[in-house]
Backbone as JSON, one array per atom type, in Angstrom:
{
  "sequence": "XXXXXXXXXXXXXXXXXXXXXXXXXXXXXXXXXXXXXXXXXXXXXXXXXXXXXXXXXXXXXXXXXXXXXXXXXXXXXXXXXXXXXXXXXXXXXXXXXXXXXXXXXXXXXXXXXXXXXX",
  "N": [[-9.54, -1.48, -6.57], [-10.68, 0.61, -4.03], [-12.66, 3.4, -3.07], [-13.51, 5.95, -0.71], [-15.38, 8.69, -0.64], [-15.25, 11.89, 0.71], [-17.44, 14.26, 2.41], [-17.28, 16.99, 1.44], [-16.73, 16.82, -1.2], [-18.0, 16.25, -4.52], [-20.84, 14.1, -5.21], [-20.91, 13.28, -7.78], [-18.32, 12.64, -8.38], [-18.02, 10.09, -7.36], [-19.69, 8.66, -9.1], [-18.21, 9.01, -11.46], [-15.78, 7.7, -10.8], [-16.74, 5.1, -10.52], [-17.59, 4.64, -13.16], [-15.12, 4.53, -14.31], [-14.31, 2.1, -13.47], [-13.82, 1.54, -10.79], [-14.46, 0.75, -7.33], [-16.54, 2.75, -5.4], [-17.79, 4.94, -2.9], [-19.82, 7.47, -1.42], [-19.75, 9.63, 1.42], [-22.32, 10.35, 1.86], [-23.83, 8.07, 1.55], [-23.48, 6.65, 3.86], [-24.53, 5.63, 7.21], [-24.89, 7.95, 8.83], [-24.71, 9.81, 6.92], [-23.51, 12.81, 5.44], [-22.85, 13.82, 7.86], [-21.28, 12.09, 9.18], [-18.78, 11.34, 11.49], [-15.27, 12.15, 11.22], [-13.51, 10.21, 12.31], [-15.06, 7.91, 12.2], [-15.42, 7.67, 9.44], [-12.76, 7.2, 8.65], [-12.34, 4.77, 9.99], [-14.22, 3.07, 8.73], [-13.21, 3.14, 6.11], [-10.66, 2.01, 6.53], [-11.36, -0.55, 7.45], [-12.61, -1.54, 5.16], [-10.58, -1.51, 3.37], [-10.28, 0.78, 1.8], [-9.49, 3.84, 0.06], [-9.49, 7.0, 1.45], [-10.84, 9.88, 0.07], [-10.4, 13.22, 0.3], [-10.73, 16.75, 1.09], [-10.16, 17.68, 3.5], [-7.94, 18.72, 5.87], [-7.73, 17.67, 8.41], [-7.89, 14.92, 8.12], [-5.4, 14.36, 7.02], [-3.71, 15.08, 9.14], [-4.56, 13.18, 11.04], [-3.88, 10.83, 9.69], [-1.07, 11.04, 9.63], [-0.44, 11.22, 12.37], [-1.79, 9.05, 13.64], [-2.0, 7.0, 11.84], [-4.44, 6.63, 10.59], [-6.91, 7.63, 8.48], [-5.69, 4.66, 6.87], [-4.97, 4.88, 4.17], [-4.84, 7.74, 2.15], [-6.07, 10.14, -0.06], [-5.44, 13.3, -0.54], [-7.12, 16.08, -1.57], [-6.11, 18.96, -2.98], [-6.82, 21.08, -4.69], [-7.78, 23.6, -4.62], [-10.4, 26.06, -5.05], [-12.37, 24.91, -7.45], [-14.51, 24.15, -10.22], [-16.93, 21.46, -10.05], [-17.03, 20.0, -12.4], [-14.5, 20.49, -13.57], [-12.89, 19.38, -11.57], [-13.63, 16.65, -11.69], [-12.83, 16.08, -14.31], [-10.05, 16.41, -13.98], [-9.53, 14.25, -12.24], [-10.22, 12.11, -13.93], [-8.24, 12.4, -15.89], [-5.94, 11.88, -14.44], [-6.18, 9.46, -13.1], [-4.84, 6.98, -13.52], [-2.22, 7.57, -12.73], [-2.73, 8.23, -10.08], [-3.55, 5.76, -9.01], [-1.2, 4.27, -9.37], [0.5, 5.74, -7.71], [-0.3, 4.98, -5.17], [0.93, 2.57, -4.91], [3.38, 3.25, -4.06], [3.11, 4.88, -1.81], [1.09, 5.65, 1.08], [-0.05, 8.04, 1.38], [-1.13, 10.46, -0.61], [-1.15, 13.46, -2.39], [-3.27, 15.47, -4.29], [-3.29, 17.87, -6.73], [-3.88, 20.74, -8.88], [-1.7, 20.74, -10.53], [-0.8, 18.17, -10.54], [0.39, 15.24, -8.9], [1.51, 14.8, -5.53], [3.6, 12.74, -3.93], [3.78, 11.57, -0.82], [6.16, 10.6, 1.7], [5.94, 7.37, 3.07]],
  "CA": [[-9.26, -0.33, -5.74], [-11.91, 1.15, -3.45], [-12.56, 4.78, -2.59], [-14.57, 6.53, 0.11], [-15.32, 10.12, -0.94], [-15.72, 12.69, 1.84], [-18.63, 15.1, 2.24], [-17.14, 18.24, 0.71], [-16.51, 16.51, -2.62], [-19.29, 15.94, -5.15], [-21.24, 12.71, -5.44], [-20.59, 12.99, -9.18], [-16.99, 12.02, -8.4], [-18.27, 8.66, -7.15], [-20.18, 8.13, -10.39], [-17.09, 8.99, -12.4], [-14.86, 6.63, -10.4], [-17.4, 3.83, -10.86], [-17.53, 4.5, -14.62], [-13.73, 4.18, -14.63], [-14.12, 0.72, -13.07], [-13.41, 1.42, -9.39], [-15.51, 0.77, -6.31], [-16.53, 4.05, -4.73], [-18.99, 5.37, -2.21], [-19.75, 8.81, -0.85], [-20.21, 9.64, 2.81], [-23.78, 10.5, 1.83], [-24.45, 6.74, 1.61], [-23.25, 6.07, 5.19], [-25.66, 5.75, 8.12], [-25.06, 9.33, 9.27], [-24.54, 10.67, 5.76], [-22.41, 13.76, 5.47], [-22.56, 14.16, 9.26], [-20.46, 11.02, 9.74], [-17.52, 11.88, 12.03], [-14.05, 11.76, 10.51], [-12.97, 8.96, 12.86], [-15.89, 6.82, 11.67], [-15.07, 7.55, 8.02], [-11.45, 6.54, 8.6], [-12.52, 3.38, 10.44], [-14.89, 2.35, 7.66], [-12.26, 3.01, 5.0], [-9.62, 1.05, 6.91], [-11.98, -1.87, 7.5], [-12.94, -1.95, 3.8], [-9.37, -1.32, 2.55], [-10.57, 1.85, 0.85], [-8.74, 5.09, 0.14], [-10.31, 8.16, 1.71], [-10.57, 11.05, -0.76], [-10.91, 14.35, 1.07], [-10.05, 18.04, 1.11], [-10.07, 18.0, 4.92], [-6.59, 18.53, 6.42], [-7.81, 16.85, 9.62], [-7.57, 13.54, 7.74], [-3.95, 14.27, 6.85], [-3.14, 15.07, 10.49], [-4.87, 11.89, 11.63], [-3.07, 9.82, 9.0], [0.32, 11.19, 10.06], [-0.3, 10.99, 13.81], [-2.31, 7.77, 14.14], [-2.08, 6.06, 10.73], [-5.84, 6.39, 10.26], [-7.08, 6.46, 7.64], [-4.44, 4.04, 6.4], [-4.63, 5.44, 2.85], [-5.52, 9.02, 1.98], [-5.83, 11.01, -1.21], [-5.8, 14.65, -0.13], [-7.4, 16.92, -2.72], [-5.74, 20.35, -2.68], [-6.95, 21.78, -5.97], [-8.38, 24.92, -4.44], [-11.79, 26.15, -5.48], [-12.6, 24.7, -8.87], [-15.84, 23.58, -10.45], [-17.02, 20.0, -9.99], [-16.72, 19.49, -13.74], [-13.05, 20.52, -13.71], [-12.36, 18.4, -10.62], [-13.84, 15.31, -12.23], [-11.95, 15.95, -15.47], [-8.7, 16.18, -13.46], [-9.48, 12.87, -11.76], [-10.22, 11.22, -15.09], [-6.95, 12.52, -16.56], [-4.83, 11.45, -13.59], [-6.52, 8.28, -12.3], [-3.79, 5.96, -13.62], [-1.1, 8.01, -11.88], [-3.18, 8.14, -8.69], [-3.5, 4.34, -8.64], [0.23, 3.9, -9.29], [1.09, 6.42, -6.56], [-0.59, 4.23, -3.96], [1.9, 1.48, -4.81], [4.57, 3.82, -3.43], [2.83, 5.59, -0.57], [-0.29, 5.63, 1.57], [-0.5, 9.43, 1.46], [-0.93, 11.12, -1.89], [-1.84, 14.74, -2.51], [-3.68, 15.72, -5.67], [-3.58, 19.28, -6.97], [-4.1, 21.01, -10.3], [-0.46, 20.46, -11.27], [-0.55, 16.73, -10.56], [0.42, 14.51, -7.64], [2.63, 14.85, -4.6], [3.63, 11.45, -3.22], [4.44, 11.78, 0.47], [6.83, 9.43, 2.22], [5.11, 6.54, 3.97]],
  "C": [[-10.59, 0.25, -5.32], [-11.64, 2.56, -2.93], [-13.76, 5.12, -1.72], [-14.41, 8.05, 0.01], [-15.98, 10.91, 0.18], [-16.78, 13.71, 1.41], [-18.43, 16.33, 1.35], [-16.83, 18.05, -0.78], [-17.82, 16.02, -3.24], [-19.56, 14.45, -5.32], [-20.97, 12.31, -6.89], [-19.2, 12.37, -9.32], [-17.12, 10.51, -8.21], [-18.74, 8.01, -8.44], [-19.04, 8.0, -11.4], [-16.11, 7.86, -12.07], [-15.45, 5.26, -10.73], [-17.35, 3.59, -12.37], [-16.13, 4.12, -15.09], [-13.37, 2.76, -14.15], [-13.71, 0.5, -11.63], [-14.64, 1.36, -8.48], [-15.41, 2.1, -5.6], [-17.87, 4.27, -4.04], [-18.75, 6.75, -1.63], [-20.22, 8.73, 0.59], [-21.73, 9.78, 2.89], [-24.48, 9.15, 2.0], [-24.25, 6.06, 2.97], [-24.45, 6.34, 6.1], [-25.94, 7.19, 8.56], [-24.81, 10.32, 8.13], [-23.34, 11.58, 5.88], [-22.09, 14.27, 6.88], [-21.73, 13.08, 9.94], [-19.14, 11.61, 10.24], [-16.31, 11.34, 11.27], [-13.49, 10.42, 11.0], [-13.76, 7.76, 12.33], [-15.6, 6.59, 10.19], [-13.75, 6.81, 7.87], [-11.57, 5.07, 8.97], [-13.18, 2.53, 9.35], [-13.94, 2.11, 6.5], [-11.19, 1.97, 5.32], [-10.17, -0.37, 6.91], [-12.24, -2.42, 6.09], [-11.76, -1.83, 2.83], [-9.6, -0.3, 1.44], [-9.66, 3.05, 1.09], [-9.74, 6.21, 0.41], [-9.87, 9.26, 0.75], [-11.21, 12.24, -0.07], [-10.1, 15.61, 0.82], [-9.68, 18.43, 2.55], [-8.67, 17.69, 5.47], [-6.59, 17.73, 7.71], [-7.5, 15.39, 9.3], [-6.07, 13.37, 7.57], [-3.27, 14.22, 8.22], [-3.36, 13.72, 11.15], [-4.05, 10.78, 10.99], [-1.63, 9.85, 9.51], [0.48, 10.79, 11.53], [-0.74, 9.6, 14.26], [-2.5, 6.72, 13.04], [-3.52, 5.66, 10.41], [-6.43, 7.66, 9.67], [-5.73, 5.95, 7.13], [-3.99, 4.61, 5.07], [-5.5, 6.67, 2.6], [-5.08, 9.69, 0.7], [-6.36, 12.38, -0.82], [-5.93, 15.51, -1.38], [-7.11, 18.37, -2.33], [-5.73, 21.17, -3.96], [-7.4, 23.21, -5.82], [-9.82, 24.9, -4.93], [-11.88, 26.05, -7.0], [-13.98, 24.08, -9.03], [-15.78, 22.06, -10.34], [-16.63, 19.38, -11.32], [-15.2, 19.43, -13.95], [-12.4, 19.49, -12.79], [-12.47, 16.99, -11.18], [-12.96, 15.08, -13.46], [-10.5, 15.7, -15.02], [-8.54, 14.75, -12.96], [-9.38, 11.91, -12.94], [-8.88, 11.24, -15.81], [-5.82, 11.88, -15.76], [-5.07, 10.14, -12.84], [-5.43, 7.2, -12.37], [-2.6, 6.31, -12.73], [-1.47, 7.93, -10.4], [-3.07, 6.69, -8.21], [-2.05, 3.9, -8.45], [0.88, 4.52, -8.05], [0.85, 5.66, -5.27], [0.2, 2.93, -3.87], [3.15, 1.94, -4.07], [4.32, 4.39, -2.05], [1.36, 5.43, -0.19], [-0.87, 7.03, 1.72], [-0.12, 10.14, 0.17], [-1.75, 12.39, -1.9], [-2.08, 15.02, -3.98], [-4.02, 17.2, -5.82], [-3.68, 19.52, -8.47], [-2.86, 20.73, -11.15], [-0.16, 18.97, -11.37], [-0.55, 16.15, -9.16], [1.67, 14.83, -6.84], [2.56, 13.55, -3.82], [4.44, 11.65, -1.95], [5.09, 10.49, 0.93], [5.89, 8.68, 3.16], [5.79, 6.33, 5.28]]
}
């Protein structure tokens, strides 16, 4: 499983995902870094069969309207510390992976997961 983490999420999340055994990159590592346009992020993720992880509702709108990015994990935890965010990911990663067997649009909040219809 591959992930592409959007700009407003910490690079430490990438390190954590890698430690858990997943491929992950942050937009910071792309040619235009955190200034990479959403459409380019979605295109890269789709080409690499990666799941975009973002807080940006524009990705959800794009996914629903144009099926790009193909797979999206929308983070809607509200304002929490990076440490708490990473701990939540570590606690729920198995459920997140399983959720993508059912849907291409999964929402992650402090209470758990919302699996949207594909």
